[in-house]
C-alpha positions in Angstrom: -0.2 -0.2 0.0 1.0 3.6 -0.2 0.6 6.3 2.4 1.4 9.9 1.9 2.5 11.8 4.9 2.2 15.5 4.4 2.0 17.9 7.1 3.7 15.8 9.8 7.0 15.9 8.0 7.4 19.4 7.0 10.1 21.2 8.6 9.9 22.6 11.9 12.1 24.7 13.9 10.9 22.9 16.8 12.4 19.9 15.6 15.8 21.2 15.1 18.3 19.9 17.3 22.1 19.4 17.5 23.2 15.8 17.3 26.8 14.6 17.9 27.0 15.7 14.2 26.5 18.7 12.6 23.1 20.5 13.2 20.2 18.4 12.1 16.7 17.8 12.0 15.0 14.5 12.6 11.2 14.1 11.2 8.5 12.3 12.3 8.7 8.5 11.8 7.5 6.0 8.8 6.2 2.7 10.2 5.5 -0.5 8.7 3.3 -3.2 9.2 4.6 -6.7 10.2 4.3 -8.7 7.3 5.2 -12.4 6.2 6.1 -11.9 2.5 5.6 -9.7 -0.4 6.4 -6.1 -0.5 5.0 -2.7 1.0 5.6 0.9 0.4 5.3 4.0 2.1 5.6 7.8 0.4 6.4 10.8 2.3 6.3 14.2 1.2 7.7 17.7 2.7 9.4 20.7 1.9 12.6 22.1 3.3 12.9 25.8 3.4 16.2 28.0 2.7 18.1 27.9 6.0 17.5 24.3 6.5 20.0 22.2 8.6 23.0 20.4 6.7 21.4 16.9 7.5 17.6 15.8 7.8 17.0 12.5 9.0 13.7 10.6 8.2 13.4 7.8 10.7 11.8 4.2 9.3 10.6 1.8 11.7 11.9 -1.6 10.0 10.0 -4.9 11.2 11.3 -8.3 11.6 11.8 -10.6 8.5 12.6 -7.7 5.9 15.1 -9.3 3.2 15.4 -5.9 1.4 14.9 -2.0 1.9 14.7 0.0 -1.4 14.4 3.9 -1.4 13.7 6.4 -4.0 13.6 10.1 -3.9 12.6 13.3 -6.0 12.7 16.8 -5.5 11.4 20.0 -7.3 14.2 22.2 -9.2 12.1 25.4 -9.7 13.8 28.2 -11.7 15.9 30.8 -9.7 17.0 34.2 -10.5 20.4 34.6 -12.4 22.9 34.2 -9.8 21.1 32.4 -7.3 21.3 28.8 -6.2 18.8 26.1 -7.1 17.7 23.0 -5.2 20.2 20.3 -4.8 19.4 17.4 -2.5 21.7 14.6 -1.3 21.0 11.3 0.2 22.1 8.4 2.1 21.2 5.6 5.0 22.1 4.8 8.5 20.8 1.4 9.9 19.3 0.6 13.4 22.7 1.5 15.0 21.7 5.3 14.6 23.4 8.4 13.2 25.9 9.1 15.8 28.7 11.0 14.5 31.3 8.4 13.7 29.3 5.6 14.8 28.5 2.3 13.4 25.3 3.1 11.7 26.6 4.4 8.4 25.3 1.9 5.7 25.8 4.0 2.5 25.8 7.3 0.6 25.1 8.5 -2.9 25.0 12.4 -2.5 23.3 13.6 -5.6 24.4 10.6 -8.1 21.6 8.3 -7.8 17.7 9.0 -7.5 17.3 5.4 -5.7 19.0 2.5 -3.8 18.7 -0.7 -2.5 20.3 -2.7 0.4 19.8 -6.5 1.0 22.0 -9.3 2.6 24.3 -10.3 -0.8 24.0 -6.8 -2.6 23.4 -3.1 -2.4 23.8 -0.2 -4.8 26.8 1.2 -5.7 27.9 3.3 -2.6 25.7 1.5 -0.2 27.0 -1.4 2.2 25.4 -5.2 1.8 24.1 -6.6 5.0 21.4 -7.9 7.0 18.0 -5.7 7.3 17.6 -5.9 11.2 14.5 -4.7 13.0 14.8 -1.2 14.4 14.6 2.5 13.4 17.0 3.3 10.4 17.4 6.9 9.1 17.2 8.0 5.8 19.8 11.0 5.7 18.8 14.0 3.4 21.4 16.6 2.7 19.9 19.8 1.4 23.2 21.2 -0.4 21.5 24.0 -1.5 17.9 25.5 -1.6 16.1 27.8 -3.8 14.3 30.7 -2.3 10.9 28.7 -3.0 12.0 25.9 -0.9 12.7 22.3 -1.6 9.8 20.1 -1.8 10.8 16.6 -1.9 9.6 13.2 -2.2 10.6 9.6 -0.6 9.5 6.1 -1.3 10.6 3.4 1.0 9.9 -0.3 -0.4 10.3 -3.4 1.8 10.4 -6.4 0.5 9.8 -9.5 3.3 11.3 -12.9 3.0 14.4 -15.1 4.0 17.6 -12.8 4.4 20.5 -13.8 1.8 24.0 -14.3 3.5 26.3 -11.6 3.2 29.7 -12.5 1.5 33.0 -12.2 3.3 34.3 -8.8 1.7 37.9 -9.5 -0.1 40.0 -6.7 -0.3 43.2 -5.8 -2.8 46.9 -6.9 -1.6 48.9 -4.2 0.1 51.9 -5.3 -2.2 52.5 -5.5 -5.8 55.7 -6.4 -7.4 58.0 -3.6 -7.2 61.6 -2.8 -8.4 62.9 -2.3 -4.9 63.8 1.4 -4.1 62.5 3.4 -7.0 60.3 6.0 -8.2 56.7 4.7 -8.4 54.0 6.7 -10.1 50.5 7.0 -8.7 47.2 8.6 -8.9 45.5 9.1 -4.9 42.0 10.9 -5.9 39.8 8.8 -8.5 36.2 8.1 -8.7 34.2 5.1 -10.0 30.4 4.2 -10.0 30.7 3.6 -6.1 30.0 7.3 -5.7 29.6 10.0 -8.3 31.9 8.7 -11.2 30.8 6.6 -14.3 33.8 3.8 -14.5 33.9 0.3 -12.9 36.9 -0.3 -11.0 38.3 -2.6 -13.7 38.0 0.2 -16.4 40.0 2.5 -14.2 42.3 -0.2 -13.6 43.2 -0.5 -17.5 43.5 3.3 -17.6 45.6 3.5 -14.6 48.2 0.8 -16.4 47.8 2.5 -19.9 48.9 6.1 -18.1 52.1 4.4 -16.8 50.9 3.9 -13.1 52.3 1.7 -10.2 49.5 2.5 -7.7 46.1 4.2 -7.2 43.9 4.9 -4.4 40.2 4.4 -4.1 38.7 7.8 -2.7 34.8 7.7 -3.0 32.9 10.6 -1.6 31.9 9.8 1.9 31.7 6.2 1.5 33.9 2.8 1.9 31.5 0.8 -0.4 34.2 0.4 -3.2 36.6 -1.2 -0.9 35.4 -4.8 -1.4 35.3 -4.5 -5.1 39.0 -3.8 -6.2 40.7 -7.0 -5.4 40.2 -8.2 -9.2 41.2 -4.9 -10.5 44.8 -5.0 -8.7 47.3 -7.3 -9.6 51.0 -8.0 -9.4 51.6 -4.8 -11.7 49.3 -2.5 -10.0 48.9 -1.6 -6.0 45.4 -0.4 -5.3 45.2 1.5 -1.8 42.1 2.2 -0.2 40.7 5.3 1.1 37.7 7.8 1.0 37.1 11.4 -0.2 35.8 12.8 3.0 33.3 15.6 1.4 32.4 18.2 4.0 30.5 21.6 3.8 33.7 23.1 4.2 36.3 21.4 1.7 37.2 17.8 0.9 39.9 15.7 2.2 41.0 12.5 0.6 42.1 9.7 3.0 44.8 7.9 1.2 46.0 4.1 2.2 43.5 3.7 5.3 42.8 -0.1 6.4 40.5 -1.8 4.5 36.9 -1.0 5.4 37.6 2.2 7.3 34.6 4.6 7.2 35.5 8.4 7.9 32.4 10.6 8.7 32.1 13.7 6.9 28.8 15.6 8.9 30.7 18.7 10.4 31.7 22.1 9.5 34.9 24.0 10.2 33.2 26.1 13.0 32.6 23.2 15.0 36.2 22.0 15.7 35.7 18.4 15.0 37.8 17.9 12.1 40.9 17.0 14.1 39.1 13.8 15.8 38.5 12.5 12.0 41.9 13.2 10.9 43.2 11.3 13.8 40.7 8.4 12.9 42.4 8.5 9.4 46.0 8.2 11.0 44.8 5.5 13.2 43.7 3.5 10.4 47.0 4.0 8.7 46.5 6.3 6.3 47.3 9.9 5.0 45.2 13.1 5.5 45.4 15.1 2.3 43.3 18.0 1.8 42.2 18.2 -1.8 41.6 21.1 -4.5 42.0 23.4 -1.2 41.4 26.6 -3.4 38.5 25.2 -5.8 35.5 27.5 -6.5 32.7 25.1 -6.3 30.3 25.2 -3.6 31.6 23.4 -0.4 35.1 22.5 -2.0 37.2 25.2 -0.9 39.3 24.0 2.4 38.3 25.9 5.5 40.0 23.6 8.2 43.6 24.8 8.3 46.4 22.5 7.4 47.6 21.8 11.1 46.3 18.3 10.7 47.4 17.7 7.2 49.8 15.0 6.2 50.2 16.4 2.7 48.1 18.6 0.3 46.9 18.2 -3.0 47.9 21.5 -5.0 47.3 20.2 -8.5 44.0 18.6 -9.3 43.4 17.4 -12.8 43.9 19.8 -15.8 45.9 22.6 -14.5 43.9 25.7 -13.8 44.1 29.0 -12.0 42.7 27.5 -9.0 45.8 25.3 -9.0 48.1 28.0 -9.4 46.8 29.6 -6.2 46.9 26.6 -4.4 50.7 25.9 -5.4 51.5 29.4 -4.4 49.6 29.0 -1.0 51.7 25.9 -0.4 54.9 27.8 -1.2 54.1 30.7 1.3 53.6 27.8 3.8 57.1 26.5 2.9 58.4 29.8 3.4 57.3 30.0 6.9 58.9 26.7 7.8 55.9 24.2 7.4 57.3 20.9 5.9 54.1 19.9 4.4 54.5 17.8 1.2 52.6 18.7 -1.9 50.7 16.0 -4.2 48.9 16.1 -7.8 45.8 13.7 -8.6 43.4 13.4 -11.5 40.3 13.5 -9.8 38.8 11.5 -12.7 35.1 10.8 -12.6 34.3 9.8 -16.3 35.2 10.3 -19.8 37.0 12.6 -21.0 38.7 12.9 -17.4 42.4 11.4 -17.8 43.3 8.8 -15.4 47.0 9.9 -14.2 46.6 13.6 -15.2 48.6 14.5 -13.3 50.3 11.9 -11.3 52.4 11.9 -8.0 56.1 10.1 -8.7 57.2 8.6 -5.3 60.6 7.5 -4.0 59.7 4.5 -1.9 61.6 1.2 -0.9 59.2 -1.0 -2.9 55.6 -1.2 -4.2 53.9 -1.6 -0.9 51.4 0.5 1.0 53.5 1.0 3.9 56.3 2.3 1.5 54.3 4.4 -0.8 53.0 6.2 2.3 56.2 6.6 3.9 57.3 8.2 0.8 54.6 10.8 0.5 54.8 11.3 4.2 58.5 12.2 3.8 57.9 14.5 0.6 60.1 12.2 -1.4 57.8 12.9 -4.5 57.2 15.1 -7.4 54.2 15.7 -9.7 54.3 15.1 -13.5 51.5 15.5 -16.0 52.1 12.2 -17.4 54.1 9.2 -17.7 56.4 10.9 -20.3 57.8 13.3 -17.8 60.3 12.8 -15.3 62.4 14.9 -13.1 65.5 14.7 -10.8 66.5 17.5 -8.5 69.4 17.1 -5.9 71.7 19.5 -3.9 75.3 18.8 -3.3 77.8 20.5 -0.6 81.4 19.6 0.4 83.1 16.6 1.3 80.5 14.4 -0.8 77.2 15.7 0.9 74.3 14.8 -1.1 70.2 15.5 -0.7 67.4 14.7 -3.0 63.9 15.9 -2.9 62.3 15.7 0.4 65.8 15.3 2.1 67.7 18.2 3.7 71.4 19.0 2.8 73.0 19.8 6.0 75.7 22.5 5.2 76.7 25.9 7.0 74.7 28.9 6.2 77.7 30.1 3.7 79.1 26.7 2.4 78.7 26.6 -1.6 75.6 24.4 -2.6 75.3 23.0 -6.1 71.7 22.3 -7.2 71.2 20.3 -10.4 68.0 19.5 -12.4 67.2 16.9 -14.7 64.2 16.7 -16.9 63.1 14.3 -19.5 59.8 14.3 -21.6 59.5 18.2 -21.5 61.4 19.6 -24.5 61.5 23.5 -25.0 59.5 23.8 -21.6 60.5 26.5 -19.2 62.4 25.2 -16.2 62.5 27.3 -12.6 64.2 26.8 -9.4 61.9 28.1 -6.6 63.4 29.1 -2.9 61.3 30.9 0.1 62.5 34.1 -1.9 61.0 32.9 -4.9 62.0 32.2 -8.5 66.0 32.7 -8.5 66.7 30.6 -11.8 65.2 30.5 -14.9 66.1 28.2 -18.1 64.6 27.2 -21.4 65.0 23.3 -21.8 66.5 22.0 -25.2 63.9 21.5 -27.9 64.8 17.9 -28.2 66.0 15.4 -25.6 66.5 15.5 -22.0 67.6 19.0 -20.4 69.7 19.6 -17.3 69.9 22.9 -15.2 72.7 23.8 -12.6 72.8 26.5 -10.2 74.9 27.7 -7.2 73.4 29.1 -4.0 74.0 28.8 -0.2 71.6 28.1 2.5 71.7 31.6 3.5 70.3 32.9 0.5 67.8 29.8 0.1 66.1 27.6 2.7 64.9 25.2 0.4 64.9 24.6 -3.4 62.1 23.1 -5.6 61.8 22.8 -9.2 58.9 23.7 -11.7 58.9 22.6 -15.3 56.2 25.0 -17.3 54.5 25.3 -20.4 54.4 28.2 -22.4 52.5 31.3 -20.8 48.8 31.4 -21.7 48.0 34.7 -20.3 50.7 37.4 -20.9 52.8 38.3 -17.6 51.6 35.0 -15.9 53.5 31.7 -15.5 52.3 29.0 -18.1 50.8 26.1 -16.6 52.6 23.3 -15.0 54.3 20.1 -16.8 55.9 19.0 -13.3 57.1 20.3 -9.9 59.1 18.9 -7.0 58.7 18.9 -3.5 61.9 20.8 -1.8 65.4 20.0 -1.2 65.9 21.9 2.3 69.4 23.6 2.9 70.8 24.3 6.2 71.6 22.8 9.6 67.8 22.8 10.8 
């Protein structure tokens, strides 16, 4: 049967309360009668006004004997004046264990990527976690991302199928080691999306594209769900290491959890003003992963990073094809370096669908082997550079007296006035401009040969340059501004401390 509930589920400020998560509204519950077989459906309608809380929970009382829950939703998108945001409504679900921030109740999230989903014991819609449908109160989570001035009218349809529960398969995760080359430079892309969130590609297709891009490792980073973790094992192999993570997508910026333990879920339901991010950054690290703020100066709603970098292990300063947003991120990162902050930089494709190119750009990491532990150690230490493709390779080093030598991410311990020789070698970027950047700015520029590899040498001291990093640039597109990056390195640090 179909039952409509209107007035009882309209927004009311009296129903607003602060949970362990962000400010949230809990609507009146939807109840189902006990049944032996067949299906039953309930429909809920309501309207959310401008100023709605970040999350609106619709309680659904699930009786015993349910084998599958299926949810669909729709909402109106009325026309709005130019420059005004229209309606956008996300959706997910929590089970009878509740909606506590960081709790065990999470069962899936698709944001705005899907209009319906199902969960049963043996399967679930991509982005959702299969498993038993236990009796109790479940919570459909609605996320009014933006609300038009006219309000956001919505309809949620819940269908239960009764019967014997299917057995939940034991998850199989990709191995934490692939066939490596010992201590070497390994290429990876740590920010990718499959159809387990808002991407369009299955894991097997992403893995094939990663291999074609010359990558040695990738990181699964779906928006606000770990549902993909159990679906990467077949796509991995001796030649491709698959790390597991999540893109934690808050209303105040996104952070990529890189290389967490299989099955790790990191909550996202908080804003910067609530001072909760540190707790979840520590959860990422306890799960063995790295905390990497993504596209920190992106202009999309909710994308710019507002939590600060005190908890960051690295920062993604190049996201997809190079844009002015990335240039701002690069300069902000360099300013942090000049203040003495050793924060490694990364680059990733953030590829979702065609024509997004996996591995554009890619982070190239010096690691002891092709293992989860070794790759994360290399990224954390800043032993890496970022290149636009597999065709571009960069080597940067600094040398002092008595045979002392340091590479990317390392420190050359020399006295302040001791001569230092900096050497840069570049392949795959003929005719591009090489720049050596220090805490003072760009102190040396050279044009690379029109054919073949190029080399640049420069002499300095630790008193003159606290660090040296390299950039390889294409020709300028806007007069007076530097051209897009072809590659850049993390710094070599100079001096005793």
